[in-house]
C-alpha positions in Angstrom: 4.1 -4.9 11.0 7.7 -4.0 10.4 10.7 -6.3 10.4 11.1 -6.3 14.2 7.4 -7.0 14.7 7.5 -9.8 12.1 10.4 -11.5 14.0 8.4 -11.2 17.2 5.4 -12.8 15.5 7.6 -15.7 14.3 9.1 -16.2 17.7 5.6 -16.3 19.3 4.3 -18.6 16.6 7.3 -20.9 17.1 6.6 -21.1 20.8 2.9 -21.8 20.2 3.4 -24.6 17.7 3.2 -28.1 19.0 4.8 -29.7 16.0 7.4 -28.7 13.3 6.4 -26.4 10.5 8.3 -25.1 7.4 6.7 -22.1 5.8 7.7 -20.7 2.4 7.2 -17.0 2.6 7.3 -14.4 -0.2 6.2 -10.9 -0.7 6.8 -8.3 2.0 7.6 -10.7 4.8 10.5 -12.2 2.8 11.8 -8.8 2.0 11.6 -7.7 5.6 13.5 -10.8 6.7 16.1 -10.1 4.0 16.9 -6.7 5.4 14.3 -4.2 3.9 13.8 -2.7 7.3 11.6 0.2 6.2 9.0 -2.1 4.7 5.6 -2.5 6.4 2.8 -4.9 5.8 -0.3 -6.4 7.5 0.2 -9.9 6.2 2.7 -12.7 6.0 2.3 -14.3 2.6 2.8 -18.0 2.8 3.0 -20.2 -0.3 0.8 -23.0 1.0 1.7 -25.7 -1.6 5.4 -25.2 -1.0 5.1 -25.2 2.8 5.2 -28.2 5.1 2.8 -27.7 8.0 -0.3 -29.2 9.5 -2.6 -26.4 8.5 -5.0 -27.0 11.3 -2.2 -27.0 13.9 -0.7 -23.9 12.4 -4.0 -22.1 12.3 -4.7 -23.0 15.9 -1.3 -21.8 17.1 -1.6 -18.6 15.1 -5.0 -17.9 16.5 -3.7 -18.3 20.1 -1.1 -15.6 19.5 -3.6 -13.3 17.7 -2.1 -13.8 14.2 -5.0 -15.3 12.4 -4.7 -17.3 9.1 -6.8 -16.0 6.3 -9.1 -13.8 8.4 -12.2 -12.1 6.9 -11.5 -9.5 4.3 -12.4 -6.6 6.6 -9.8 -7.7 9.2 -7.2 -4.9 9.6 -4.7 -6.5 12.0 -1.5 -8.5 11.3 -2.2 -11.9 9.9 -1.0 -14.8 7.8 -2.2 -15.1 4.2 -2.1 -18.8 3.2 -2.0 -18.6 -0.6 -3.2 -21.6 -2.6 -2.0 -22.8 -5.9 -4.6 -21.0 -8.1 -3.3 -17.6 -6.8 0.3 -18.4 -6.4 2.5 -16.5 -8.8 5.8 -18.1 -7.5 8.0 -20.8 -8.9 8.2 -24.1 -7.0 11.2 -24.2 -4.7 14.1 -26.6 -5.1 15.7 -27.6 -1.8 19.2 -26.6 -2.9 18.0 -23.1 -3.7 15.9 -22.4 -0.5 17.0 -19.4 1.4 16.5 -19.8 5.2 15.2 -16.5 6.6 14.3 -17.5 10.2 14.6 -20.6 12.3 13.2 -21.4 15.8 12.6 -24.6 17.7 9.7 -25.8 15.6 9.3 -23.2 12.9 11.5 -22.7 9.9 10.8 -19.9 7.5 12.3 -19.9 4.0 12.0 -18.3 0.6 13.2 -18.7 -2.9 16.2 -17.0 -4.6 15.8 -13.3 -5.3 15.2 -13.7 -9.0 12.2 -15.8 -8.3 10.9 -13.2 -5.8 11.3 -10.6 -8.5 9.4 -12.7 -11.0 6.6 -13.2 -8.5 6.1 -9.4 -8.3 5.6 -9.0 -12.0 1.9 -10.0 -11.8 1.1 -6.5 -10.3 4.2 -4.2 -10.6 2.6 -1.4 -8.7 4.9 1.3 -7.0 5.4 -0.9 -3.9 6.3 -3.9 -6.1 8.8 -1.7 -8.0 10.5 -0.6 -4.8 10.7 -4.2 -3.6 12.1 -5.3 -7.0 14.7 -2.5 -7.0 15.7 -3.5 -3.4 16.2 -7.2 -4.6 18.0 -6.2 -7.8 20.5 -4.0 -5.9 21.0 -6.2 -2.9 21.4 -9.4 -4.9 23.1 -7.8 -7.9 20.5 -9.4 -10.2 20.6 -9.0 -13.9 17.6 -9.1 -16.3 18.5 -12.5 -17.8 18.2 -14.1 -14.3 14.7 -12.6 -13.9 13.7 -13.8 -17.4 14.8 -17.3 -16.4 12.8 -17.0 -13.2 9.7 -16.0 -15.1 10.1 -19.1 -17.2 9.9 -21.1 -13.9 6.6 -19.6 -12.8 3.6 -21.9 -12.7 1.9 -22.4 -16.1 -1.0 -20.0 -15.3 1.5 -17.1 -14.9 4.4 -18.0 -17.1 2.8 -16.7 -20.3 0.4 -14.3 -18.6 0.1 -11.1 -20.7 0.5 -8.8 -17.7 3.6 -10.7 -16.4 5.2 -10.4 -19.9 4.2 -6.7 -20.2 5.7 -6.0 -16.8 8.9 -7.8 -17.7 9.3 -5.2 -20.5 8.5 -2.5 -18.0 11.2 -3.9 -15.6 13.7 -3.8 -18.4 13.0 -0.1 -19.0 13.2 0.6 -15.2 16.5 -1.3 -14.8 18.0 1.0 -17.3 16.6 4.0 -15.4 17.8 2.6 -12.0 21.4 2.0 -13.1 23.7 4.9 -13.7 
C-alpha cells in the first residue's frame, strides 16, 4: 500500500467499525500519513498497548474489509500488525504529545513525536529505516540530542539494548554525512 491506499483502508475501517477506536501507529504507516508519499508497505504497525480499541471488534471490522489483523506469516496482502508490549520498541505516548494523523467518525489514528519515531527505528537501522529516519530528521528539523532523549524514553527492554545504542552511534555518523 502507498499513502493513498492507506487512507482508503482507514476510511473503510472507520465505516466498518461499530464503536470508537484510537490506534497508535508507527513505522511506515505513520510516515506515509506524515507525508512520505513515496513509501510503500504491506502492514500498518499498531502499538497495541498504546491503542484504545476493542480488539475483537477491530479485528472483525478489519476482516470485513479484507484488511486482516495479524494474518499468518505467509500472507502477502495489506494487513494490520497488532504489536504487543514484548516486541514494542516505542516509548509510551503522553496525551499532550500525541500527533493526530487521521480522524474519521469512529476511528482516530495517532502517533508519537518524530524523535520517538526515530528512536523506534534504531532497533534495526536497515537502509529503509535510515531513509525513514532521514525523512523525519529533515521534515521535523530534529537534532541528535532530541533523539538521545527519545531513546531514554524507550521501554526498559530496548532502552539499553546494545543494538539500539550501537545504531545511535551510527545515526550520529549518518547525521554528519546527511547535513552539508
